[in-house]
N, C-alpha and C positions, 0 to 999 in steps of 0.2 A: 475310650477316644472318641468324642462326638464325629459323626459323619457331617460332611459339608454337602450344601446344594448351591445352584445357581442363585437363586433368591438372596441367599446370604451374601453370596460374592457381589451380588448386584447393588444390595443395599450397602455395604462399607464403599463401593465406588462412588456413590451418589454421594458420599461425604468428601468426595477429593475434588477441591476447585481446580480448574485449570486458570492458572494466572492470566492467559492470554485472552480465552473467550469470558473470562468472569464468571463462569457457571460451572457445574459438576459435570463430570465426563459422560454422563448417562442421559443426562438432559441435553447436552449440546450432540448427542447421537455419534458419538467418538468410539463406545464401546460397540464392536462389531461380533465378537464373539467371545463367549464365557464356557469353558472346559472344565467339568468336575471329575477326576478318575478316581474314585476312592477318597483321597486325602490330598491329594496332588492337583493343582489349580494352576489353569494357563489361560490368559486373557490376551486378545487382539485388540488392539487400538489404533484406530485409524484417524487422523489429525487432517481437517480440510484447508491447512494453511501451513506455509513453509516454514520450519522450525529446526534446521539441522544442528543448532548450537543447544537447543532443548531437548531432542529426543532421548539422549543418554540421560538426563538430570529426571526427566519424566518416568523413565524405565526403572530407573534406580529407587524412586520415591514411592512407584507404585508397587514395586515387589516388596519394598520395607513394610508398608501399610498391611499388604495382603498377607505377610508373615505374621500379622497381629492377630490374624483369625485362631479361633481355640482349636486346637490339634490339626492345624494345617500342617502338610506334608512340603513336597517340592515346589516351587512357586515358579512360574515363567511370564512374563509379559512382552509381548512382541509389540513395537510401535512402528507404524508406515505413515506415510503423508500420501494423500490424494486430493489434489487441485481439480476443482472442477468449475464450469462456466456458471455464473449467476445472471438472474433476471436483469434486464436493463427497462428502460421507458418502455410502455407498452407499444408505440407507436413505430417502435425502432427493432432491428434484428443484431443479434452481436456479430461484430467484425470477423471477416473469415481470418483464421490463423492467429487469432486473438482470443483466448478464454473471458478475462476479464479487463476491463478499462476503470481506472482509477483518476478521477479528477482531482488535482491538488490546486487550489485557490487560495486566494488572499482579497479582501476589500481594499487595500491599498498597497501600493509599491514601497518597496525597503524593507521587510519584514524577514527577508531571508527564504521566499517561498520556493525560488529556484534552488538555491544550496540545499534545501530540504528535501525537495524532489528527487535531486539526483541522489543524495545520499539514502534515500530511502529506497529507490529503485537498486543500489547497489546493496542495501542490507538484505533486501528480498533476494536479490542474485547470491548473496553471500549464505543465507539460510535454505539455499536450494532450488530456487524458482527459477524458470526460464522468464527474462524480464526485457521489456521495452520501454523508452521514454521517448514521448513526442514534445518537441519544443513548439507550443502554440503561441509563444509571445514573439510574433512577427514583427513587432517594432523594436525590439529589444532582445534579441536570440543570445543567452548566454550559456545554452547546455554546450555548445561546440568546445568554447574555452575552458568551461569546467571540466569536461573529459579529455581534453588535451587533443581535440579532433580537428580537422580541416581539410578543404577540397571537396570536389563534387562526388556525390553518391554514382555508384556503379549501376549502369541500366544494362540489363542483357536483352531486351526486347523492344527497346525504344520507347515503351509506353509506361513500366513500372521501374521502381527503384528498388535496390537492394539498400536495406538498411546498414548505416555505417557502426562498426561494434568496437566498444570501448571496455576495457574490463568484463569481457561477457555479456555485457546489455547492449542491446539492439537500440540504436537511435536514428531520428529524422530530426531535422531542423532547416528552416529556411536560411538559416546561417550557412548551410553547405551549399546553397543554390544561388547567393549574392556574394558580392563584394563586402568585407567587412565593413567599409567607410560608406557604403552606399546607403542613404537614408531610404526608409520605406516609407514614402508618402501616398499611403493607400487608403481609400475611404472603406468603411466596415463590410460592404459586401464582397470586395477584392479580397478582404484579409481572410472573413469565413470560407470563401471560395477557395483560396489558396490551402487553408489548413485542411478542408477537405480531400484536397488531392494529397496533400502530404499523408493524412491519414489512411486513406484508400487505396492510394497508388504505391504504398508500399509495401514491399514483400515479407510481411513480419512472419517469422518462422515458430511456430509453435510456442507462443507467448503465453504465459500463465497471467500475467500481470504487465498491463501497457500503461505507464504512469503517463498523463498529460499534464504538463506544467502549464497552465493557464496563464494569460495576462492579468496583469493585477485590475482589480474593478468589477463593478457590476452592470456594465453599459450593453449595447445592442451586441456588441461582438461576444461577450460571456455568454449572453442570453441565448443567442442563435447557437453557439457550441454546445451550450446545454441542452437544446431542444433537437439537435441534429446530430450528435456525435452519442452511440450506445453506452452509456455509462452505467456500470455496475454500483459504484458509491463516489462519495467525494470526502478530501481531507480538507479543512480550513486550516490555513497558517497564520497565525497571529503573534503579537508580542503582547505583554503585559500593559502596555501604555493604553489607556482610557480612548485615545484618538484613534489607535489601530482596533480596538476591540468594537468600537461602533462600527467602522468600515467592515470589520470582519461577520457582525451580525448581519449587515447587507448581505454579504456573500451566501452565508447560511440561508437565507431566507430565499434567495434567488433558487437555490438548488431544491428549498422545499417546495417552490411553487410548480417547477416542474418534474416533481416527484420522481427525484433523485437522493437516495438515501445518505445520509451524513454518518460517515464511520465513525467521526471523531475531531477533535482538535488538537493541533499541535502548537503549544506555545514557546517560542523561540526567543532566545535573548534573555532568558528569565531571570538569570541572575549572573553577575560578573565576578570571576575570581581572579584577584590580581596575580599576575604570574611572577611576582618580586615577593609578596608576603604572605598570598594566600587569604587575604582579607575578601570576603563576599559581602556584595553590595548590589541590592535590586533597584538598577539605574533607571529602569523604566516602569518601576511600582511593581506590586505584589499580588498574587493571588488573583488578577484578572481573569486568565484563563480558566482556571476552575470555576470562578464566580460566573463566568460565561455558560461553560459546560452544563453547570448545575442548573441554571434558569433556562436552558433549551432542552434540557434532557439528554444531552450527549454525551459522549466520554472525552476524557480528557486523556488523549493518547499516550500524552508524554511532554515533558519540558527539556529544553536545552539550553546550555548556557551561553553566556556571550563569551565566546573563546576567541582569540586572534587565531588560533592554530587552525578552525573552520575555516578562516576566510582564508587565510593562507595557503592552504591546500586546496581548496576550490579555485583560488585564483592561478595555480600552479599546473591544473589539468590533472590533478590525483587527489580527489576529495577525500575526506576524512575515512570513511569507512575501509577504503582501501590504504591509504597512506600509512594510518595508525589504527591498524584494526582491532589492536587489544586495548586502545586507548578508552577512556570513561565515555566520551562524546559517540565513538563508534558502537559501544555496548549501548547507549541510548537508543540511537538511531535502529540499530536491530532490534530493541525490545518496542519501540513504537511499530517498526514494519510487521513485527510478528503480531502485535494487537490488533493492527489495521487489518492486516489478513484474516485473522480469526474471527473479527467482527463481522468482515463481509462472509466468512464461510458458515455463520448464523443465518445468513439471509436466503430468501428464495434461491432456489435454482431454474437454470433455464433449462426448458424442456422443448423449445422450438426445433430443436434438431431431430426430435422424436417422430415428428408428424410429416408425412409426406406433402409436398405441393401438389395441390389439386389445380389443374391445368384443363379449362373447359375449350375444346376445338369443334369447330365447324367441320361437319363428314358430310 
């Protein structure tokens, strides 16, 4: 019986591609320990993204693969998750209480950006992360409605706010602070100032991912936010329609200009499935998201159907991921969320907390 060594085990693991990071576990630095005791093999894997629904499958598949080694005895794989803070724009520092901020943007309105933001936040939470969502759409705050929330946030010290919580997700929105019928007739500087307050004066509690639902467009407000908020990555939501893709391209270009990495694209309303007969029809065109992703060398994180239930669930205050967690759309949201977080896990980590602040004083 041939004896095994760590190199043989590592070489085998190099052939296993993690579908979320789309590279092998060794290259992704996910393999933390390989132990060979005679012919018994144990491997410790640490994922840098939430994947509660994938851990069992990954463990089983890795153990099955290791059992193909010649002469192998007992095989054991342990999988854990460790979400760390990643680097932000060089001129900014990460926000206290928040490890990573992910901006969700679109070049134009009406592509389902807020619905996507809410369901991705809930999907990350379902996968085991601590999640927050900031509704940055001052003119049309929709997150409170989608999460079934209303009323003023609690302030314990008169200076900061406690986030309102729905389905385990921490949230803040201008919609909690103003009357729903009150129009927000504010100029750009007032909007960016209000958003900075919402972001920095909310007592976020150990958030792994804070999703920021940006207002649509690429104007002064969006650019100011992209420059002033410490963002680890951005996701662009579009539909396959040519006019939406043109505007999404502008959104993508804006983040590139301010050095915020694009984690990928989400193609919404990609195909309509008739609820009566099951007929599939690409109402807004086909393949646009993939073509844009290929052109810009970014990932297409996933495509979502034009489904009446997604709209109905969001309007009722119980979004798809919590209303129908085992349904196909919820599974797609979870797959997109895993992939989005996995792409971030491959990015540079934040080391600012390791260095002390140097203070010069006159003595």
